[in-house]
C-alpha positions, 0 to 999 in steps of 0.5 A: 479886464484881464485879472479877475478879483477871485481865483477860479476854474473855467470850462469853456463851451464844448461846442462853438458858441459865439456868446455862450450862456454863463454858469457861475459856481459858488462853493460852500464853507470849508470847500474850494473851487474844485468841489462844484466844478466836479459837475462841470463836465456833465453839464450842457456843452454850450455853457461857459462854466466858472467856479470861484474860490472864496477869499478867506482861507480857513485851513489847508485848501479850505475856503469860506466866503465869510466866517461862521462863529460856532458856539458851545451850544451848537448854534452858529452865527454868520459874520454879516459884515464879512458876508456883505463884503463877500457879496461885493466881491461876488458882484465884481467877479461876475461883472469881470467874467461877463466882460472878459469872456463875452458871454450871453448876459441875458441867459446867465446862471448862478449855482451855489451850495450851502454858504454859496447858496446863501450868498447867491440868493442874496446877490440875485434878490438884490440885483435881479437884473444881473442873473436870470437863473439860480440853482440854490442847493442846501442853503436858505434865505438870510434876510440880513443880507438883503438891501432896504426896499428889495421888495420893490425890485423887478423879479420878472425874469428871475427863476430858482431851482431850490433843493435840500437834503431832508436829513441835512445835519448842517442846515436844517431842512426847515430853513430851506422849506421857507424859501419857496414861500419867500420867493412866491411872495416876491413873485419869483418863479421857483421849483423846490425839491427834497432828497433823502440825503444829508448836506450834499447833492444826491444823484437824482438832485444833479439829474433834476438840476441838469434837466432844469438848466437844459430847459432854459438854454 
């Protein structure tokens, strides 16, 4: 597959690796593929890192995986049909990356932020055989995106690094605090961290997730 289904940035391994471990990045609402990719140079040398651009352009150089309908009472609603369509595009993209770059399909990582985390979590719970490790930053589990009978999937090879800002003004931390219990009920290994930060990634958060990745290479 020469042409992948989404625009993306790539960092090849800094060292010679025949079948490198893969890390795919999914950015948040209104951002783009350059955002999380700013971390790439400081992540482990052996990784092949791919940062995808969401398909919906919402303003100049700002993209979304699906529409969020903001309302006058400060609530918002995710466009679930669009989100499910985004999950299909993500699945196709990850499949294409694996084929194109000959990565280690037994040691793959998916890193999401905010909207990217919501989709990363849903994709992996629906397809636990496709990814082994998930870094879920500043997001939550949206059960509307999960397939029927997802509880019957085999999650034995799956683990999560979950983190959130304790003063997040976009996605309340109470939503994220539900994630460990949800994962525990499925028997999914996970670790949960909070940092005194808003809707972003604190330096200590990056240090912790980087160490978590290194321990799985």
